[in-house]
N, CA, C and O atoms as a Tripos MOL2 file, in Angstrom:
@<TRIPOS>MOLECULE
protein
  304   303    76     0     0
PROTEIN
NO_CHARGES

@<TRIPOS>ATOM
      1 N          97.1530   58.4550   30.2040 N.3       1 UNK1
      2 CA         95.6990   58.4480   30.1710 C.3       1 UNK1
      3 C          95.2470   58.6370   28.7230 C.2       1 UNK1
      4 O          95.7780   59.4910   28.0130 O.2       1 UNK1
      5 N          94.2950   57.8630   28.2980 N.am      2 UNK2
      6 CA         93.8580   57.9210   26.9030 C.3       2 UNK2
      7 C          92.6350   58.7870   26.6760 C.2       2 UNK2
      8 O          92.1050   58.8180   25.5650 O.2       2 UNK2
      9 N          92.1780   59.4830   27.6860 N.am      3 UNK3
     10 CA         91.0230   60.3590   27.5310 C.3       3 UNK3
     11 C          89.7040   59.6620   27.7870 C.2       3 UNK3
     12 O          88.6510   60.2930   27.6950 O.2       3 UNK3
     13 N          89.7320   58.3780   28.1050 N.am      4 UNK4
     14 CA         88.5020   57.6520   28.4020 C.3       4 UNK4
     15 C          88.2030   57.7470   29.8850 C.2       4 UNK4
     16 O          89.0870   58.0130   30.7000 O.2       4 UNK4
     17 N          86.9640   57.5290   30.2130 N.am      5 UNK5
     18 CA         86.6090   57.5270   31.6200 C.3       5 UNK5
     19 C          85.5880   56.4230   31.8680 C.2       5 UNK5
     20 O          84.9940   55.8790   30.9380 O.2       5 UNK5
     21 N          85.4040   56.1150   33.1200 N.am      6 UNK6
     22 CA         84.4570   55.0790   33.5120 C.3       6 UNK6
     23 C          83.0390   55.5820   33.2620 C.2       6 UNK6
     24 O          82.7370   56.7520   33.4960 O.2       6 UNK6
     25 N          82.1790   54.6990   32.7880 N.am      7 UNK7
     26 CA         80.7750   55.0390   32.5700 C.3       7 UNK7
     27 C          80.1140   55.2340   33.9360 C.2       7 UNK7
     28 O          79.9710   54.2700   34.6880 O.2       7 UNK7
     29 N          79.7110   56.4580   34.2700 N.am      8 UNK8
     30 CA         79.1490   56.6950   35.6050 C.3       8 UNK8
     31 C          77.8420   55.9370   35.8440 C.2       8 UNK8
     32 O          77.5070   55.6330   36.9890 O.2       8 UNK8
     33 N          77.1150   55.6340   34.7950 N.am      9 UNK9
     34 CA         75.8200   54.9580   34.9550 C.3       9 UNK9
     35 C          75.9950   53.4640   35.1850 C.2       9 UNK9
     36 O          75.1260   52.8120   35.7650 O.2       9 UNK9
     37 N          77.1210   52.9260   34.7290 N.am     10 UNK10
     38 CA         77.4130   51.5250   34.9920 C.3      10 UNK10
     39 C          77.8560   51.3590   36.4340 C.2      10 UNK10
     40 O          77.4760   50.3960   37.0990 O.2      10 UNK10
     41 N          78.6590   52.2950   36.9160 N.am     11 UNK11
     42 CA         79.1460   52.2630   38.2880 C.3      11 UNK11
     43 C          78.0140   52.5520   39.2670 C.2      11 UNK11
     44 O          77.9020   51.9090   40.3100 O.2      11 UNK11
     45 N          77.1790   53.5260   38.9190 N.am     12 UNK12
     46 CA         76.0810   53.9450   39.7930 C.3      12 UNK12
     47 C          74.8530   54.2890   38.9540 C.2      12 UNK12
     48 O          74.7230   55.4250   38.4980 O.2      12 UNK12
     49 N          73.9430   53.3220   38.7410 N.am     13 UNK13
     50 CA         72.7580   53.5990   37.9330 C.3      13 UNK13
     51 C          71.9150   54.7690   38.4450 C.2      13 UNK13
     52 O          71.0900   55.3040   37.7050 O.2      13 UNK13
     53 N          72.1130   55.1720   39.7000 N.am     14 UNK14
     54 CA         71.3720   56.3060   40.2480 C.3      14 UNK14
     55 C          72.0110   57.6520   39.8870 C.2      14 UNK14
     56 O          71.4820   58.7010   40.2550 O.2      14 UNK14
     57 N          73.1380   57.6350   39.1750 N.am     15 UNK15
     58 CA         73.7940   58.8900   38.7750 C.3      15 UNK15
     59 C          72.8070   59.7490   37.9840 C.2      15 UNK15
     60 O          71.9690   59.2330   37.2460 O.2      15 UNK15
     61 N          72.9200   61.0370   38.1480 N.am     16 UNK16
     62 CA         71.9990   61.9760   37.5010 C.3      16 UNK16
     63 C          72.2520   62.0680   35.9960 C.2      16 UNK16
     64 O          73.3980   62.1810   35.5610 O.2      16 UNK16
     65 N          71.1870   62.0210   35.2090 N.am     17 UNK17
     66 CA         71.2770   62.1520   33.7470 C.3      17 UNK17
     67 C          71.8300   63.5160   33.3620 C.2      17 UNK17
     68 O          72.3820   63.6770   32.2730 O.2      17 UNK17
     69 N          71.6890   64.4930   34.2400 N.am     18 UNK18
     70 CA         72.2000   65.8390   33.9720 C.3      18 UNK18
     71 C          73.7030   65.8300   33.6890 C.2      18 UNK18
     72 O          74.2220   66.7810   33.1030 O.2      18 UNK18
     73 N          74.4040   64.7790   34.0920 N.am     19 UNK19
     74 CA         75.8280   64.6720   33.7720 C.3      19 UNK19
     75 C          76.0530   64.7710   32.2680 C.2      19 UNK19
     76 O          77.0700   65.3090   31.8290 O.2      19 UNK19
     77 N          75.1270   64.2650   31.4860 N.am     20 UNK20
     78 CA         75.2760   64.2440   30.0300 C.3      20 UNK20
     79 C          75.2710   65.6490   29.4290 C.2      20 UNK20
     80 O          75.8090   65.8550   28.3400 O.2      20 UNK20
     81 N          74.6820   66.5980   30.1110 N.am     21 UNK21
     82 CA         74.6400   67.9690   29.5980 C.3      21 UNK21
     83 C          76.0330   68.5820   29.5300 C.2      21 UNK21
     84 O          76.2640   69.5270   28.7750 O.2      21 UNK21
     85 N          76.9660   68.0420   30.3250 N.am     22 UNK22
     86 CA         78.3320   68.5650   30.3560 C.3      22 UNK22
     87 C          79.2510   67.8840   29.3540 C.2      22 UNK22
     88 O          80.4220   68.2490   29.2430 O.2      22 UNK22
     89 N          78.7400   66.9040   28.6270 N.am     23 UNK23
     90 CA         79.5460   66.1700   27.6530 C.3      23 UNK23
     91 C          79.6700   67.0020   26.3790 C.2      23 UNK23
     92 O          78.7090   67.6320   25.9360 O.2      23 UNK23
     93 N          80.8670   66.9930   25.8010 N.am     24 UNK24
     94 CA         81.0840   67.7290   24.5590 C.3      24 UNK24
     95 C          80.1520   67.2060   23.4730 C.2      24 UNK24
     96 O          79.9310   65.9990   23.3800 O.2      24 UNK24
     97 N          79.6020   68.0990   22.6500 N.am     25 UNK25
     98 CA         78.7000   67.6580   21.5970 C.3      25 UNK25
     99 C          79.3330   66.6670   20.6240 C.2      25 UNK25
    100 O          78.6360   65.7830   20.1260 O.2      25 UNK25
    101 N          80.6270   66.7830   20.3370 N.am     26 UNK26
    102 CA         81.2860   65.8140   19.4620 C.3      26 UNK26
    103 C          81.2600   66.2220   18.0050 C.2      26 UNK26
    104 O          81.2350   67.4080   17.6780 O.2      26 UNK26
    105 N          81.2670   65.2310   17.1370 N.am     27 UNK27
    106 CA         81.3900   65.4630   15.7060 C.3      27 UNK27
    107 C          80.1400   65.0210   14.9780 C.2      27 UNK27
    108 O          79.4680   64.0850   15.4100 O.2      27 UNK27
    109 N          79.8220   65.6780   13.8890 N.am     28 UNK28
    110 CA         78.7330   65.2940   13.0100 C.3      28 UNK28
    111 C          77.4390   65.1600   13.8100 C.2      28 UNK28
    112 O          77.1990   65.9290   14.7410 O.2      28 UNK28
    113 N          76.6090   64.1850   13.4470 N.am     29 UNK29
    114 CA         75.3530   64.0130   14.1720 C.3      29 UNK29
    115 C          75.4330   62.8470   15.1580 C.2      29 UNK29
    116 O          74.4320   62.4850   15.7770 O.2      29 UNK29
    117 N          76.6020   62.2720   15.3010 N.am     30 UNK30
    118 CA         76.7820   61.1430   16.2220 C.3      30 UNK30
    119 C          77.5750   61.6420   17.4190 C.2      30 UNK30
    120 O          78.7900   61.4530   17.4830 O.2      30 UNK30
    121 N          76.9140   62.2620   18.3410 N.am     31 UNK31
    122 CA         77.6210   62.9770   19.3850 C.3      31 UNK31
    123 C          77.9010   62.1240   20.6190 C.2      31 UNK31
    124 O          77.2130   61.1450   20.9070 O.2      31 UNK31
    125 N          78.9380   62.5400   21.3290 N.am     32 UNK32
    126 CA         79.2600   61.9050   22.5960 C.3      32 UNK32
    127 C          78.1180   62.0980   23.5850 C.2      32 UNK32
    128 O          77.8650   61.2400   24.4300 O.2      32 UNK32
    129 N          77.4360   63.2240   23.4740 N.am     33 UNK33
    130 CA         76.2950   63.4880   24.3570 C.3      33 UNK33
    131 C          75.1910   62.4540   24.1200 C.2      33 UNK33
    132 O          74.5840   61.9580   25.0690 O.2      33 UNK33
    133 N          74.9370   62.1320   22.8470 N.am     34 UNK34
    134 CA         73.9440   61.1010   22.5330 C.3      34 UNK34
    135 C          74.3450   59.7600   23.1370 C.2      34 UNK34
    136 O          73.5050   59.0460   23.6850 O.2      34 UNK34
    137 N          75.6400   59.4150   23.0370 N.am     35 UNK35
    138 CA         76.1100   58.1650   23.6380 C.3      35 UNK35
    139 C          75.8580   58.1820   25.1420 C.2      35 UNK35
    140 O          75.4330   57.1810   25.7170 O.2      35 UNK35
    141 N          76.1190   59.3090   25.7690 N.am     36 UNK36
    142 CA         75.9150   59.4410   27.2120 C.3      36 UNK36
    143 C          74.4610   59.1580   27.5760 C.2      36 UNK36
    144 O          74.1860   58.4120   28.5160 O.2      36 UNK36
    145 N          73.5370   59.7490   26.8360 N.am     37 UNK37
    146 CA         72.1100   59.5100   27.1090 C.3      37 UNK37
    147 C          71.7400   58.0440   26.8960 C.2      37 UNK37
    148 O          70.9370   57.4890   27.6460 O.2      37 UNK37
    149 N          72.3230   57.4190   25.8740 N.am     38 UNK38
    150 CA         72.0260   56.0120   25.6090 C.3      38 UNK38
    151 C          72.5170   55.1380   26.7670 C.2      38 UNK38
    152 O          71.8030   54.2480   27.2300 O.2      38 UNK38
    153 N          73.7450   55.4000   27.2290 N.am     39 UNK39
    154 CA         74.2570   54.6490   28.3810 C.3      39 UNK39
    155 C          73.3870   54.8770   29.6100 C.2      39 UNK39
    156 O          73.1020   53.9400   30.3570 O.2      39 UNK39
    157 N          72.9690   56.1150   29.8180 N.am     40 UNK40
    158 CA         72.1050   56.4150   30.9680 C.3      40 UNK40
    159 C          70.8000   55.6310   30.8770 C.2      40 UNK40
    160 O          70.3790   55.0010   31.8460 O.2      40 UNK40
    161 N          70.1660   55.6730   29.7150 N.am     41 UNK41
    162 CA         68.8900   54.9740   29.5320 C.3      41 UNK41
    163 C          69.0600   53.4710   29.7480 C.2      41 UNK41
    164 O          68.2400   52.8390   30.4140 O.2      41 UNK41
    165 N          70.1230   52.9050   29.1850 N.am     42 UNK42
    166 CA         70.3390   51.4660   29.3030 C.3      42 UNK42
    167 C          70.5620   51.0480   30.7460 C.2      42 UNK42
    168 O          69.9330   50.1020   31.2190 O.2      42 UNK42
    169 N          71.4420   51.7340   31.4500 N.am     43 UNK43
    170 CA         71.7750   51.3370   32.8190 C.3      43 UNK43
    171 C          70.6900   51.6930   33.8280 C.2      43 UNK43
    172 O          70.5710   51.0500   34.8710 O.2      43 UNK43
    173 N          69.9030   52.7110   33.5180 N.am     44 UNK44
    174 CA         68.7770   53.0580   34.3870 C.3      44 UNK44
    175 C          67.5060   52.2960   34.0010 C.2      44 UNK44
    176 O          66.5160   52.3200   34.7320 O.2      44 UNK44
    177 N          67.5410   51.6140   32.8380 N.am     45 UNK45
    178 CA         66.3670   50.9050   32.3100 C.3      45 UNK45
    179 C          65.1940   51.8640   32.1510 C.2      45 UNK45
    180 O          64.0630   51.5590   32.5300 O.2      45 UNK45
    181 N          65.4960   53.0540   31.5700 N.am     46 UNK46
    182 CA         64.5040   54.1120   31.4050 C.3      46 UNK46
    183 C          64.5570   54.6510   29.9710 C.2      46 UNK46
    184 O          65.3490   55.5420   29.6650 O.2      46 UNK46
    185 N          63.7160   54.1080   29.1080 N.am     47 UNK47
    186 CA         63.7120   54.5010   27.6950 C.3      47 UNK47
    187 C          63.2790   55.9470   27.4750 C.2      47 UNK47
    188 O          63.5150   56.4920   26.3970 O.2      47 UNK47
    189 N          62.6550   56.5800   28.4590 N.am     48 UNK48
    190 CA         62.2340   57.9750   28.2770 C.3      48 UNK48
    191 C          63.4350   58.9070   28.1020 C.2      48 UNK48
    192 O          63.3030   59.9770   27.5070 O.2      48 UNK48
    193 N          64.5890   58.5170   28.6080 N.am     49 UNK49
    194 CA         65.8110   59.3200   28.4620 C.3      49 UNK49
    195 C          66.2100   59.4180   26.9900 C.2      49 UNK49
    196 O          66.8510   60.3890   26.5860 O.2      49 UNK49
    197 N          65.8420   58.4330   26.1960 N.am     50 UNK50
    198 CA         66.2130   58.3810   24.7760 C.3      50 UNK50
    199 C          65.6660   59.5740   23.9950 C.2      50 UNK50
    200 O          66.1910   59.9060   22.9320 O.2      50 UNK50
    201 N          64.6410   60.2090   24.4950 N.am     51 UNK51
    202 CA         64.0590   61.3620   23.8120 C.3      51 UNK51
    203 C          65.0620   62.5020   23.6660 C.2      51 UNK51
    204 O          64.8790   63.3780   22.8210 O.2      51 UNK51
    205 N          66.1210   62.5030   24.4780 N.am     52 UNK52
    206 CA         67.1240   63.5660   24.4260 C.3      52 UNK52
    207 C          68.1890   63.3180   23.3590 C.2      52 UNK52
    208 O          69.0600   64.1620   23.1480 O.2      52 UNK52
    209 N          68.1280   62.1730   22.6880 N.am     53 UNK53
    210 CA         69.1150   61.8230   21.6680 C.3      53 UNK53
    211 C          68.7130   62.4310   20.3250 C.2      53 UNK53
    212 O          67.5560   62.3430   19.9150 O.2      53 UNK53
    213 N          69.6690   63.0390   19.6560 N.am     54 UNK54
    214 CA         69.4120   63.6840   18.3690 C.3      54 UNK54
    215 C          69.4870   62.7170   17.2050 C.2      54 UNK54
    216 O          68.6710   62.7950   16.2860 O.2      54 UNK54
    217 N          70.4340   61.8190   17.2250 N.am     55 UNK55
    218 CA         70.6820   60.9100   16.1150 C.3      55 UNK55
    219 C          69.6030   59.8320   16.0620 C.2      55 UNK55
    220 O          69.5040   59.0110   16.9750 O.2      55 UNK55
    221 N          68.7950   59.8260   15.0010 N.am     56 UNK56
    222 CA         67.6240   58.9650   14.8830 C.3      56 UNK56
    223 C          67.8980   57.4880   15.0370 C.2      56 UNK56
    224 O          67.1610   56.7950   15.7390 O.2      56 UNK56
    225 N          68.9570   56.9800   14.3880 N.am     57 UNK57
    226 CA         69.2700   55.5540   14.4790 C.3      57 UNK57
    227 C          69.6120   55.1650   15.9050 C.2      57 UNK57
    228 O          69.1740   54.1240   16.3940 O.2      57 UNK57
    229 N          70.3930   55.9990   16.5690 N.am     58 UNK58
    230 CA         70.7630   55.7180   17.9520 C.3      58 UNK58
    231 C          69.5350   55.7970   18.8530 C.2      58 UNK58
    232 O          69.3770   54.9860   19.7650 O.2      58 UNK58
    233 N          68.6710   56.7680   18.6000 N.am     59 UNK59
    234 CA         67.4610   56.9260   19.4060 C.3      59 UNK59
    235 C          66.6110   55.6530   19.3390 C.2      59 UNK59
    236 O          66.0800   55.2030   20.3540 O.2      59 UNK59
    237 N          66.4860   55.0760   18.1370 N.am     60 UNK60
    238 CA         65.7000   53.8480   17.9730 C.3      60 UNK60
    239 C          66.2860   52.7060   18.7940 C.2      60 UNK60
    240 O          65.5520   52.0020   19.4880 O.2      60 UNK60
    241 N          67.5990   52.5190   18.7200 N.am     61 UNK61
    242 CA         68.2550   51.4490   19.4900 C.3      61 UNK61
    243 C          68.1100   51.7030   20.9770 C.2      61 UNK61
    244 O          67.9040   50.7730   21.7570 O.2      61 UNK61
    245 N          68.2190   52.9530   21.3660 N.am     62 UNK62
    246 CA         68.0780   53.3210   22.7720 C.3      62 UNK62
    247 C          66.6790   52.9840   23.2820 C.2      62 UNK62
    248 O          66.5240   52.4200   24.3660 O.2      62 UNK62
    249 N          65.6650   53.3350   22.4930 N.am     63 UNK63
    250 CA         64.2860   53.0990   22.9160 C.3      63 UNK63
    251 C          63.9870   51.6100   23.0910 C.2      63 UNK63
    252 O          63.0680   51.2390   23.8210 O.2      63 UNK63
    253 N          64.7600   50.7660   22.4230 N.am     64 UNK64
    254 CA         64.6230   49.3190   22.5980 C.3      64 UNK64
    255 C          65.4330   48.8380   23.7990 C.2      64 UNK64
    256 O          65.4310   47.6500   24.1230 O.2      64 UNK64
    257 N          66.1340   49.7820   24.4650 N.am     65 UNK65
    258 CA         67.0380   49.4980   25.5800 C.3      65 UNK65
    259 C          68.1000   48.4700   25.1880 C.2      65 UNK65
    260 O          68.4670   47.5900   25.9670 O.2      65 UNK65
    261 N          68.5810   48.6140   23.9470 N.am     66 UNK66
    262 CA         69.6700   47.7880   23.4470 C.3      66 UNK66
    263 C          70.9580   48.1960   24.1460 C.2      66 UNK66
    264 O          71.1700   49.3790   24.4110 O.2      66 UNK66
    265 N          71.8140   47.2360   24.4450 N.am     67 UNK67
    266 CA         73.0830   47.5060   25.1170 C.3      67 UNK67
    267 C          73.9950   48.3210   24.1990 C.2      67 UNK67
    268 O          74.3650   47.8400   23.1280 O.2      67 UNK67
    269 N          74.3630   49.5330   24.5900 N.am     68 UNK68
    270 CA         75.2140   50.3600   23.7350 C.3      68 UNK68
    271 C          76.6130   49.7930   23.5510 C.2      68 UNK68
    272 O          77.2970   50.1450   22.5910 O.2      68 UNK68
    273 N          77.0480   48.9240   24.4530 N.am     69 UNK69
    274 CA         78.3790   48.3290   24.3000 C.3      69 UNK69
    275 C          78.4450   47.3770   23.1170 C.2      69 UNK69
    276 O          79.5350   46.9740   22.7120 O.2      69 UNK69
    277 N          77.3060   47.0150   22.5610 N.am     70 UNK70
    278 CA         77.2690   46.1360   21.3980 C.3      70 UNK70
    279 C          77.4460   46.9090   20.0830 C.2      70 UNK70
    280 O          77.4800   46.3080   19.0090 O.2      70 UNK70
    281 N          77.5590   48.2400   20.1700 N.am     71 UNK71
    282 CA         77.6110   49.0820   18.9740 C.3      71 UNK71
    283 C          78.7940   50.0300   19.0250 C.2      71 UNK71
    284 O          79.2820   50.3900   20.0960 O.2      71 UNK71
    285 N          79.2390   50.4200   17.8550 N.am     72 UNK72
    286 CA         80.2520   51.4570   17.7470 C.3      72 UNK72
    287 C          79.9400   52.2290   16.4680 C.2      72 UNK72
    288 O          79.2090   51.7450   15.6040 O.2      72 UNK72
    289 N          80.4890   53.4070   16.3590 N.am     73 UNK73
    290 CA         80.2950   54.2100   15.1530 C.3      73 UNK73
    291 C          81.6390   54.6440   14.6170 C.2      73 UNK73
    292 O          82.6120   54.7600   15.3620 O.2      73 UNK73
    293 N          81.6840   54.8810   13.3350 N.am     74 UNK74
    294 CA         82.8680   55.4120   12.6980 C.3      74 UNK74
    295 C          82.5820   56.8630   12.3570 C.2      74 UNK74
    296 O          81.6090   57.1720   11.6680 O.2      74 UNK74
    297 N          83.4290   57.7400   12.8400 N.am     75 UNK75
    298 CA         83.2580   59.1580   12.5330 C.3      75 UNK75
    299 C          84.0000   59.4440   11.2420 C.2      75 UNK75
    300 O          85.1710   59.0940   11.0970 O.2      75 UNK75
    301 N          83.3220   60.0730   10.3160 N.am     76 UNK76
    302 CA         83.8950   60.3270    8.9930 C.3      76 UNK76
    303 C          84.6720   61.6040    8.9810 C.2      76 UNK76
    304 O          85.2270   61.9790    7.9470 O.2      76 UNK76
@<TRIPOS>BOND
     1     1     2 1
     2     2     3 1
     3     3     4 2
     4     3     5 am
     5     5     6 1
     6     6     7 1
     7     7     8 2
     8     7     9 am
     9     9    10 1
    10    10    11 1
    11    11    12 2
    12    11    13 am
    13    13    14 1
    14    14    15 1
    15    15    16 2
    16    15    17 am
    17    17    18 1
    18    18    19 1
    19    19    20 2
    20    19    21 am
    21    21    22 1
    22    22    23 1
    23    23    24 2
    24    23    25 am
    25    25    26 1
    26    26    27 1
    27    27    28 2
    28    27    29 am
    29    29    30 1
    30    30    31 1
    31    31    32 2
    32    31    33 am
    33    33    34 1
    34    34    35 1
    35    35    36 2
    36    35    37 am
    37    37    38 1
    38    38    39 1
    39    39    40 2
    40    39    41 am
    41    41    42 1
    42    42    43 1
    43    43    44 2
    44    43    45 am
    45    45    46 1
    46    46    47 1
    47    47    48 2
    48    47    49 am
    49    49    50 1
    50    50    51 1
    51    51    52 2
    52    51    53 am
    53    53    54 1
    54    54    55 1
    55    55    56 2
    56    55    57 am
    57    57    58 1
    58    58    59 1
    59    59    60 2
    60    59    61 am
    61    61    62 1
    62    62    63 1
    63    63    64 2
    64    63    65 am
    65    65    66 1
    66    66    67 1
    67    67    68 2
    68    67    69 am
    69    69    70 1
    70    70    71 1
    71    71    72 2
    72    71    73 am
    73    73    74 1
    74    74    75 1
    75    75    76 2
    76    75    77 am
    77    77    78 1
    78    78    79 1
    79    79    80 2
    80    79    81 am
    81    81    82 1
    82    82    83 1
    83    83    84 2
    84    83    85 am
    85    85    86 1
    86    86    87 1
    87    87    88 2
    88    87    89 am
    89    89    90 1
    90    90    91 1
    91    91    92 2
    92    91    93 am
    93    93    94 1
    94    94    95 1
    95    95    96 2
    96    95    97 am
    97    97    98 1
    98    98    99 1
    99    99   100 2
   100    99   101 am
   101   101   102 1
   102   102   103 1
   103   103   104 2
   104   103   105 am
   105   105   106 1
   106   106   107 1
   107   107   108 2
   108   107   109 am
   109   109   110 1
   110   110   111 1
   111   111   112 2
   112   111   113 am
   113   113   114 1
   114   114   115 1
   115   115   116 2
   116   115   117 am
   117   117   118 1
   118   118   119 1
   119   119   120 2
   120   119   121 am
   121   121   122 1
   122   122   123 1
   123   123   124 2
   124   123   125 am
   125   125   126 1
   126   126   127 1
   127   127   128 2
   128   127   129 am
   129   129   130 1
   130   130   131 1
   131   131   132 2
   132   131   133 am
   133   133   134 1
   134   134   135 1
   135   135   136 2
   136   135   137 am
   137   137   138 1
   138   138   139 1
   139   139   140 2
   140   139   141 am
   141   141   142 1
   142   142   143 1
   143   143   144 2
   144   143   145 am
   145   145   146 1
   146   146   147 1
   147   147   148 2
   148   147   149 am
   149   149   150 1
   150   150   151 1
   151   151   152 2
   152   151   153 am
   153   153   154 1
   154   154   155 1
   155   155   156 2
   156   155   157 am
   157   157   158 1
   158   158   159 1
   159   159   160 2
   160   159   161 am
   161   161   162 1
   162   162   163 1
   163   163   164 2
   164   163   165 am
   165   165   166 1
   166   166   167 1
   167   167   168 2
   168   167   169 am
   169   169   170 1
   170   170   171 1
   171   171   172 2
   172   171   173 am
   173   173   174 1
   174   174   175 1
   175   175   176 2
   176   175   177 am
   177   177   178 1
   178   178   179 1
   179   179   180 2
   180   179   181 am
   181   181   182 1
   182   182   183 1
   183   183   184 2
   184   183   185 am
   185   185   186 1
   186   186   187 1
   187   187   188 2
   188   187   189 am
   189   189   190 1
   190   190   191 1
   191   191   192 2
   192   191   193 am
   193   193   194 1
   194   194   195 1
   195   195   196 2
   196   195   197 am
   197   197   198 1
   198   198   199 1
   199   199   200 2
   200   199   201 am
   201   201   202 1
   202   202   203 1
   203   203   204 2
   204   203   205 am
   205   205   206 1
   206   206   207 1
   207   207   208 2
   208   207   209 am
   209   209   210 1
   210   210   211 1
   211   211   212 2
   212   211   213 am
   213   213   214 1
   214   214   215 1
   215   215   216 2
   216   215   217 am
   217   217   218 1
   218   218   219 1
   219   219   220 2
   220   219   221 am
   221   221   222 1
   222   222   223 1
   223   223   224 2
   224   223   225 am
   225   225   226 1
   226   226   227 1
   227   227   228 2
   228   227   229 am
   229   229   230 1
   230   230   231 1
   231   231   232 2
   232   231   233 am
   233   233   234 1
   234   234   235 1
   235   235   236 2
   236   235   237 am
   237   237   238 1
   238   238   239 1
   239   239   240 2
   240   239   241 am
   241   241   242 1
   242   242   243 1
   243   243   244 2
   244   243   245 am
   245   245   246 1
   246   246   247 1
   247   247   248 2
   248   247   249 am
   249   249   250 1
   250   250   251 1
   251   251   252 2
   252   251   253 am
   253   253   254 1
   254   254   255 1
   255   255   256 2
   256   255   257 am
   257   257   258 1
   258   258   259 1
   259   259   260 2
   260   259   261 am
   261   261   262 1
   262   262   263 1
   263   263   264 2
   264   263   265 am
   265   265   266 1
   266   266   267 1
   267   267   268 2
   268   267   269 am
   269   269   270 1
   270   270   271 1
   271   271   272 2
   272   271   273 am
   273   273   274 1
   274   274   275 1
   275   275   276 2
   276   275   277 am
   277   277   278 1
   278   278   279 1
   279   279   280 2
   280   279   281 am
   281   281   282 1
   282   282   283 1
   283   283   284 2
   284   283   285 am
   285   285   286 1
   286   286   287 1
   287   287   288 2
   288   287   289 am
   289   289   290 1
   290   290   291 1
   291   291   292 2
   292   291   293 am
   293   293   294 1
   294   294   295 1
   295   295   296 2
   296   295   297 am
   297   297   298 1
   298   298   299 1
   299   299   300 2
   300   299   301 am
   301   301   302 1
   302   302   303 1
   303   303   304 2
@<TRIPOS>SUBSTRUCTURE
     1 UNK1         2 RESIDUE 1 A UNK
     2 UNK2         6 RESIDUE 1 A UNK
     3 UNK3        10 RESIDUE 1 A UNK
     4 UNK4        14 RESIDUE 1 A UNK
     5 UNK5        18 RESIDUE 1 A UNK
     6 UNK6        22 RESIDUE 1 A UNK
     7 UNK7        26 RESIDUE 1 A UNK
     8 UNK8        30 RESIDUE 1 A UNK
     9 UNK9        34 RESIDUE 1 A UNK
    10 UNK10       38 RESIDUE 1 A UNK
    11 UNK11       42 RESIDUE 1 A UNK
    12 UNK12       46 RESIDUE 1 A UNK
    13 UNK13       50 RESIDUE 1 A UNK
    14 UNK14       54 RESIDUE 1 A UNK
    15 UNK15       58 RESIDUE 1 A UNK
    16 UNK16       62 RESIDUE 1 A UNK
    17 UNK17       66 RESIDUE 1 A UNK
    18 UNK18       70 RESIDUE 1 A UNK
    19 UNK19       74 RESIDUE 1 A UNK
    20 UNK20       78 RESIDUE 1 A UNK
    21 UNK21       82 RESIDUE 1 A UNK
    22 UNK22       86 RESIDUE 1 A UNK
    23 UNK23       90 RESIDUE 1 A UNK
    24 UNK24       94 RESIDUE 1 A UNK
    25 UNK25       98 RESIDUE 1 A UNK
    26 UNK26      102 RESIDUE 1 A UNK
    27 UNK27      106 RESIDUE 1 A UNK
    28 UNK28      110 RESIDUE 1 A UNK
    29 UNK29      114 RESIDUE 1 A UNK
    30 UNK30      118 RESIDUE 1 A UNK
    31 UNK31      122 RESIDUE 1 A UNK
    32 UNK32      126 RESIDUE 1 A UNK
    33 UNK33      130 RESIDUE 1 A UNK
    34 UNK34      134 RESIDUE 1 A UNK
    35 UNK35      138 RESIDUE 1 A UNK
    36 UNK36      142 RESIDUE 1 A UNK
    37 UNK37      146 RESIDUE 1 A UNK
    38 UNK38      150 RESIDUE 1 A UNK
    39 UNK39      154 RESIDUE 1 A UNK
    40 UNK40      158 RESIDUE 1 A UNK
    41 UNK41      162 RESIDUE 1 A UNK
    42 UNK42      166 RESIDUE 1 A UNK
    43 UNK43      170 RESIDUE 1 A UNK
    44 UNK44      174 RESIDUE 1 A UNK
    45 UNK45      178 RESIDUE 1 A UNK
    46 UNK46      182 RESIDUE 1 A UNK
    47 UNK47      186 RESIDUE 1 A UNK
    48 UNK48      190 RESIDUE 1 A UNK
    49 UNK49      194 RESIDUE 1 A UNK
    50 UNK50      198 RESIDUE 1 A UNK
    51 UNK51      202 RESIDUE 1 A UNK
    52 UNK52      206 RESIDUE 1 A UNK
    53 UNK53      210 RESIDUE 1 A UNK
    54 UNK54      214 RESIDUE 1 A UNK
    55 UNK55      218 RESIDUE 1 A UNK
    56 UNK56      222 RESIDUE 1 A UNK
    57 UNK57      226 RESIDUE 1 A UNK
    58 UNK58      230 RESIDUE 1 A UNK
    59 UNK59      234 RESIDUE 1 A UNK
    60 UNK60      238 RESIDUE 1 A UNK
    61 UNK61      242 RESIDUE 1 A UNK
    62 UNK62      246 RESIDUE 1 A UNK
    63 UNK63      250 RESIDUE 1 A UNK
    64 UNK64      254 RESIDUE 1 A UNK
    65 UNK65      258 RESIDUE 1 A UNK
    66 UNK66      262 RESIDUE 1 A UNK
    67 UNK67      266 RESIDUE 1 A UNK
    68 UNK68      270 RESIDUE 1 A UNK
    69 UNK69      274 RESIDUE 1 A UNK
    70 UNK70      278 RESIDUE 1 A UNK
    71 UNK71      282 RESIDUE 1 A UNK
    72 UNK72      286 RESIDUE 1 A UNK
    73 UNK73      290 RESIDUE 1 A UNK
    74 UNK74      294 RESIDUE 1 A UNK
    75 UNK75      298 RESIDUE 1 A UNK
    76 UNK76      302 RESIDUE 1 A UNK
């Protein structure tokens, strides 16, 4: 197992956003929790979820409901 898991919002768009609260904060300002909120917003088609994202650049893309699978980040 490589530590990855299935995106719960892709499998079930009705999954609770509260799942993201249990995600590890991650590194720097580009957190796994922010990614979780972006995936939730995209699959639920609900840009209001983006308000929970800390990283400004990601928040902007989220608010446009841009597909997060089109992006990746490099952690320094």
